C-alpha positions in Angstrom: -33.8 27.2 20.7 -35.8 25.6 23.4 -39.3 26.5 22.4 -40.8 27.2 19.0 -44.5 27.8 18.2 -45.5 25.5 15.7 -48.6 25.7 13.5 -49.7 24.4 10.2 -48.1 27.5 8.6 -45.4 29.6 10.3 -46.4 32.5 12.6 -46.0 36.1 12.4 -44.7 38.5 15.1 -44.1 42.1 15.9 -41.0 43.0 17.8 -38.7 45.9 18.7 -35.2 47.0 17.9 -32.0 45.8 19.6 -30.7 44.3 22.8 -29.6 47.8 23.8 -32.9 49.4 22.9 -34.1 51.9 25.7 -37.3 49.9 26.0 -35.3 46.9 26.9 -32.8 48.5 29.2 -33.5 46.2 32.2 -32.5 43.2 30.0 -30.1 40.8 32.0 -26.6 40.8 30.9 -26.2 38.4 28.1 -24.4 35.1 28.7 -21.2 34.2 26.7 -19.3 31.1 26.1 -15.6 30.9 24.8 -15.2 27.5 23.0 -11.6 26.6 22.3 -9.5 23.4 21.6 -7.3 22.2 24.4 -4.4 22.4 22.1 -5.0 26.1 21.5 -5.6 27.0 25.0 -2.3 25.3 26.0 -0.4 27.8 24.0 0.3 30.8 26.2 -0.2 33.2 23.4 -3.7 31.9 22.5 -4.6 31.5 26.0 -4.2 35.1 26.4 -6.8 35.7 23.8 -9.2 33.4 25.7 -8.4 35.2 29.0 -9.2 38.5 27.3 -12.6 37.4 26.3 -13.4 36.0 29.7 -12.4 39.3 31.3 -14.4 41.3 28.8 -17.6 39.4 29.0 -17.5 37.2 32.2 -17.4 34.3 29.9 -17.5 30.6 30.6 -14.8 28.6 28.9 -15.7 25.4 27.1 -12.6 23.3 26.0 -12.7 20.3 23.7 -10.2 17.7 22.7 -10.8 16.7 19.1 -13.7 18.1 16.9 -15.5 21.3 18.0 -18.7 19.3 18.0 -17.5 17.7 21.2 -18.4 20.9 23.0 -22.2 20.3 22.3 -23.1 18.8 25.7 -21.6 21.8 27.8 -23.0 24.3 25.4 -26.5 22.7 25.8 -26.1 23.3 29.5 -25.1 26.9 29.3 -27.3 27.8 26.3 -25.2 31.0 25.9 -26.6 34.0 24.0 -23.1 34.5 22.6 -20.5 31.7 21.6 -17.1 32.8 20.4 -14.9 29.9 18.9 -11.3 30.9 19.4 -9.1 29.1 16.8 -5.8 29.3 15.4 -5.5 29.7 11.7 -4.6 26.0 11.1 -7.9 25.2 13.0 -10.2 27.3 10.9 -10.8 25.1 7.9 -13.8 25.1 5.6 -14.8 22.0 7.6 -14.6 23.8 10.8 -16.9 26.5 9.7 -19.4 24.1 8.6 -19.3 22.2 11.8 -19.7 25.4 13.7 -22.8 26.2 11.7 -24.3 22.7 12.4 -23.3 22.6 16.2 -25.0 25.9 16.8 -28.3 24.6 15.7 -28.2 21.5 18.0 -28.6 23.1 21.3 -32.3 21.9 21.0 -34.6 20.3 18.4 -35.7 23.1 16.3 -34.0 23.9 13.0 -32.8 27.5 14.0 -29.5 28.8 15.3 -29.3 28.8 19.0 -26.7 31.5 19.7 -25.1 34.6 18.1 -21.6 33.1 17.3 -18.3 34.2 15.8 -15.0 32.6 15.1 -12.0 34.6 16.6 -8.8 34.1 14.9 -6.1 36.2 13.4 -3.0 36.1 11.3 -1.3 35.3 14.6 -2.3 35.3 18.3 -1.2 39.2 18.6 -3.8 40.0 16.0 -6.5 37.9 17.5 -5.7 39.4 20.9 -6.1 42.9 19.5 -9.5 42.0 18.2 -10.5 40.2 21.6 -9.5 43.5 23.5 -11.6 45.9 21.4 -14.3 47.3 23.8 -15.5 50.5 22.3 -18.7 50.1 20.3 -18.5 51.3 16.7 -21.1 53.7 15.1 -20.6 53.5 11.4 -20.9 56.9 9.7 -18.4 56.3 6.6 -19.1 53.4 4.1 -16.9 52.6 1.0 -17.9 50.1 -1.5 -16.8 48.6 -4.8 -20.3 47.6 -5.7 -23.5 49.7 -5.6 -24.9 50.2 -2.1 -28.0 52.3 -0.8 -26.3 55.4 0.3 -29.5 57.0 1.1 -29.5 54.8 4.3 -25.9 56.0 5.2 -24.7 59.1 6.9 -22.0 59.4 4.2 -20.1 57.2 1.8 -18.9 56.4 -1.6 -19.2 53.4 -4.1 -17.5 52.5 -7.4 -19.2 50.4 -9.8 -18.0 46.9 -10.7 -20.2 46.6 -13.8 -19.7 50.0 -15.6 -16.2 51.7 -15.8 -16.0 55.3 -14.4 -19.4 55.0 -12.5 -19.3 56.2 -8.9 -21.8 57.7 -6.5 -20.7 59.8 -3.4 -22.8 61.1 -0.4 -21.6 63.7 1.9 -23.2 64.3 5.3 -26.7 66.0 5.1 -26.9 65.8 1.3 -28.3 63.4 -1.4 -26.1 61.0 -3.2 -24.4 62.3 -6.1 -23.3 60.6 -9.3 -19.9 61.2 -10.4 -17.2 60.2 -12.8 -14.7 57.9 -11.4 -11.3 56.8 -12.5 -10.6 54.1 -15.1 -8.8 52.1 -12.3 -10.3 52.3 -8.9 -7.6 50.4 -7.1 -5.8 53.4 -5.4 -9.3 55.1 -4.8 -10.4 52.0 -2.9 -7.2 51.7 -0.9 -7.5 55.5 -0.1 -11.0 54.9 1.1 -9.6 52.7 3.8 -6.3 54.7 4.5 -7.3 58.2 4.3 -11.2 58.3 4.3 -11.1 55.8 7.1 -14.1 53.9 6.1 -15.9 52.0 9.0 -17.7 49.6 6.7 -16.1 48.1 3.5 -18.3 46.2 1.0 -17.0 44.3 -1.9 -18.3 41.7 -4.7 -17.0 40.1 -7.7 -14.5 37.4 -8.5 -12.1 36.4 -5.7 -10.0 33.7 -4.2 -8.2 33.0 -1.0 -5.5 35.2 -2.4 -7.0 38.0 -4.4 -9.9 40.1 -5.3 -10.7 41.3 -8.7 -12.2 44.7 -8.5 -13.8 45.1 -11.9 -16.4 42.4 -12.8 -17.1 43.3 -16.4 -14.1 45.5 -17.1 -10.4 45.5 -16.7 -9.5 46.9 -13.3 -7.0 46.3 -10.4 -7.0 43.5 -7.8 -6.4 43.4 -4.1 -4.0 40.9 -3.0 -2.4 39.7 0.3 1.4 39.2 1.1 2.8 38.6 4.8 -0.4 39.4 6.5 -1.0 42.6 4.7 -3.5 43.6 2.0 -2.4 45.6 -0.9 -3.9 46.9 -4.2 -2.2 46.2 -7.5 -3.2 48.4 -10.3 -3.5 47.9 -13.9 0.0 49.6 -14.3 1.6 47.1 -12.0 1.9 49.6 -8.9 1.3 48.4 -5.5 -0.8 50.4 -3.0 -0.6 49.0 0.5 -3.5 49.1 2.9 -2.4 50.8 6.2 -5.7 51.3 8.1 -6.0 50.7 11.8 -9.4 52.4 12.4 -11.8 49.8 13.5 -14.3 48.5 10.8 -16.4 45.6 9.6 -15.9 44.0 6.1 -18.8 42.8 4.0 -17.5 40.8 0.8 -21.3 40.2 0.0 -20.6 38.5 -3.3 -17.0 37.3 -3.3 -16.0 33.8 -3.7 -13.7 32.0 -1.3 -12.7 35.2 0.5 -13.6 33.6 3.9 -11.8 30.5 3.4 -8.6 30.1 5.4 -6.6 27.6 3.7 -3.2 28.9 4.9 -1.8 31.7 6.8 -1.2 33.8 3.8 -4.9 34.5 2.8 -7.1 37.4 2.3 -9.3 37.0 5.3 -6.4 36.9 7.7 -4.8 39.8 5.9 -7.9 41.9 6.3 -8.1 41.1 10.1 -4.4 41.8 10.4 -3.7 45.0 8.3 -7.0 46.6 7.5 -8.4 47.3 10.9 -11.1 44.7 10.4 -12.8 43.7 13.8 -15.6 41.7 12.2 -16.2 40.2 8.7 -18.0 37.4 7.1 -17.1 35.5 3.9 -17.8 32.6 1.8 -15.5 29.7 2.1 -16.6 28.3 -1.2 -17.3 29.9 -4.7 -20.2 32.2 -4.3 -23.2 31.1 -6.4 -26.6 31.6 -4.9 -25.8 34.6 -2.8 -28.6 34.5 -0.2 -26.3 34.2 2.8 -24.0 37.1 1.6 -26.0 39.8 -0.2 -28.8 39.4 2.3 -26.8 40.9 5.1 -27.1 44.3 3.4 -30.8 44.0 3.7 -30.6 43.8 7.5 -27.5 45.9 8.2 -27.2 48.7 5.8 -30.8 49.0 4.7 -32.1 49.0 8.2 -29.5 51.3 9.7 -29.0 51.2 13.4 -31.5 48.4 14.1 -29.0 45.5 14.3 -25.4 45.1 15.2 -23.3 43.4 12.5 -23.3 40.1 14.2 -27.1 40.4 14.6 -27.6 41.2 11.1 -25.6 38.1 10.1 -27.5 36.0 12.5 -31.0 37.4 11.2 -30.1 36.8 7.7 -29.1 33.2 8.3 -32.4 32.6 10.3 -34.3 34.0 7.3 -32.4 31.4 5.2 -33.4 28.6 7.6 -36.9 29.7 7.6 -37.0 29.6 3.8 -35.7 26.1 3.9 -38.4 25.0 6.2 -40.8 25.5 3.2 -38.4 24.6 0.4 -36.3 21.8 1.9 -34.7 20.8 -1.3 -33.8 24.3 -2.5 -30.3 23.7 -3.7 -29.2 27.3 -3.5 -30.2 27.7 0.1 -28.7 24.4 1.2 -25.5 25.4 -0.7 -25.3 28.7 1.3 -26.5 27.2 4.6 -23.0 26.1 6.1 -20.4 27.8 4.0 -20.2 31.4 5.2 -17.9 32.1 8.1 -18.5 35.1 10.5 -15.0 36.1 12.0 -14.7 38.3 15.3 -16.1 38.7 18.7 -19.8 38.3 18.2 -20.8 40.4 21.1 -18.7 43.6 20.0 -21.2 46.1 18.9 -20.8 47.6 15.4 -24.0 49.2 14.0 -24.8 51.7 11.3 -25.5 55.3 12.4 -29.3 55.8 12.7 -31.0 56.4 9.4 -33.9 56.1 7.4 -36.2 53.0 8.0 -39.0 51.6 6.0 -41.0 50.8 9.1 -40.7 51.2 12.8 -40.9 48.0 15.0 -41.5 47.9 18.8 -41.7 45.2 21.3 -43.1 45.6 24.8 -43.7 43.3 27.6 -46.1 43.4 30.7 -46.9 40.5 32.9 -45.4 37.9 30.5 -47.5 39.3 27.7 -45.4 40.4 24.7 -46.6 42.9 22.0 -44.8 43.5 18.8 -45.8 46.1 16.4 -44.8 47.3 13.1 -45.6 50.8 11.7 -45.3 51.3 8.0 -43.3 54.4 7.0 -43.6 54.0 3.2 -47.1 53.3 2.5 -47.8 50.5 -0.1 -44.1 50.2 -0.7 -43.1 49.8 2.9 -42.0 46.1 2.5 -40.5 46.5 -1.0 -36.8 45.8 -1.5 -34.7 49.0 -0.7 -32.0 48.0 -3.3 -32.0 45.4 -6.0 -28.2 45.2 -6.8 -26.8 41.7 -6.2 -28.4 38.4 -5.9 -31.4 37.2 -3.8 -32.1 40.7 -2.7 -35.4 41.8 -0.9 -38.3 39.9 0.7 -36.4 39.3 4.0 -38.6 38.6 7.1 -39.1 41.2 9.6 -36.8 40.1 12.5 -36.9 41.0 16.2 -34.8 39.9 19.0 -36.3 38.9 22.3 -34.9 40.4 25.4 -34.5 37.1 27.1 -35.3 33.4 26.4 -38.8 32.2 26.7 -40.7 29.1 26.8 -44.5 27.9 26.9 -45.6 30.4 24.1 -49.1 30.8 23.5 -50.1 33.1 20.6 -52.9 35.5 21.5 -53.1 37.7 18.2 -51.5 37.7 14.8 -51.9 34.3 13.5 -52.7 35.8 10.1 -49.3 37.2 9.9 -47.7 33.6 10.1 -44.9 34.5 12.7 -42.3 32.0 13.9 -41.7 32.6 17.7 -38.5 30.9 18.8 -37.0 31.0 22.2 -34.9 34.1 21.5 -36.3 35.8 18.4 -39.4 36.6 16.5 -39.4 36.2 12.7 -42.4 37.4 10.5 -42.5 36.6 6.9 -42.4 39.7 4.6 -45.9 40.9 4.0 -45.3 41.9 0.6 -47.6 44.7 -0.6 -48.3 46.9 2.5 -51.7 47.8 3.6 -51.3 51.1 5.7 -54.8 50.6 7.2 -53.8 46.9 8.6 -52.5 46.5 12.2 -49.3 44.7 12.0 -49.3 43.3 15.4 -48.4 40.0 17.2 -49.5 39.5 20.8 -48.4 36.3 22.7 -47.8 35.0 26.2 -44.6 33.2 27.2 -42.5 32.4 30.5 -38.9 33.7 30.7 -36.2 31.1 31.0 -33.5 33.7 32.0 -31.1 36.0 30.1 
């Protein structure tokens, strides 16, 4: 980011919803860069993918010869809000993902990511083109999960427990979540959730590899596997249940090992993108251990419904990780997670949860170069408590707010006690912990715009 306000301790901020928030309707159109190797762009089929993104986003193309890091100079000049790395399956190695992470933190000299990025790939070029051409925004109303999720924040959904056999919870529209008895083997139920229920957000956890996912964590259950670019469920009786789901969706393998690692064409990530209607997903390219980079995306995306797009929630959680590293530089868990989780898809495609319950309201206004960010508690003293504790490294995430445009020459006017970090395109306020409903959670600062 081009300017970060530095103090002896980090700084708090109060900021408003999303880039599409009505209060920010006059925001300039976001800039977009397509980053692609010259080898991929020389292939007519993959060039069609690049051309589709250029047409959709009026994007600038940044081509490189060898390593993706060679694109740094041009990216520094463009400083795009979005960067999409178009890459063939052979190019998307674990090392490539790590290099993209590091590259997108180097546009300037602060430790934070400087662009909302995604890697657009597919089982083949036709699969990638289908994702690139997806224009219609997605409002997620139906959630299906193989681990506990906070259905009170969803319009409707169902989850099956990975820890306790037969445990499941379902929520119907307008009703409270209801505990039910699930099947001994949930393989077919989860395939049906994709094929027939047409879930728009799919969430998984537990043991996995590049070739499979074990549905049960503490008890015997079926598996999901891949074959020829297709995902299928294999139940405990040896029966196959193929996923045939073409409705657009996002995939959150929050606790799965290796599910984001593309080590060859026949792998789980590419099969989900190819046969399950997945337009965006993230996933670990290494065995999952610490969990901050995966599970924390639930805190921003599902548990603050409608506030962030899927890509924005991934970005926000990663900046939260980087913020923690600033004060705990030798934290092995955070360092392990930092450059190992891939985000696949067009980062500017909008997929967000249907509006739902929020623990607080946050608003950002600007007048004459003075920005005011305010947080209004909705849950009294428990406003900033974790919404759901299932998983690893849950809760305690900072309050995160996008800025409508890049800024520089920042001067804090009010809110130093909140310890906000004011970067050039976002505000981050450390989680206050116990909420005092009588306190004004407000950050006011002056800054100059440097464009959209």
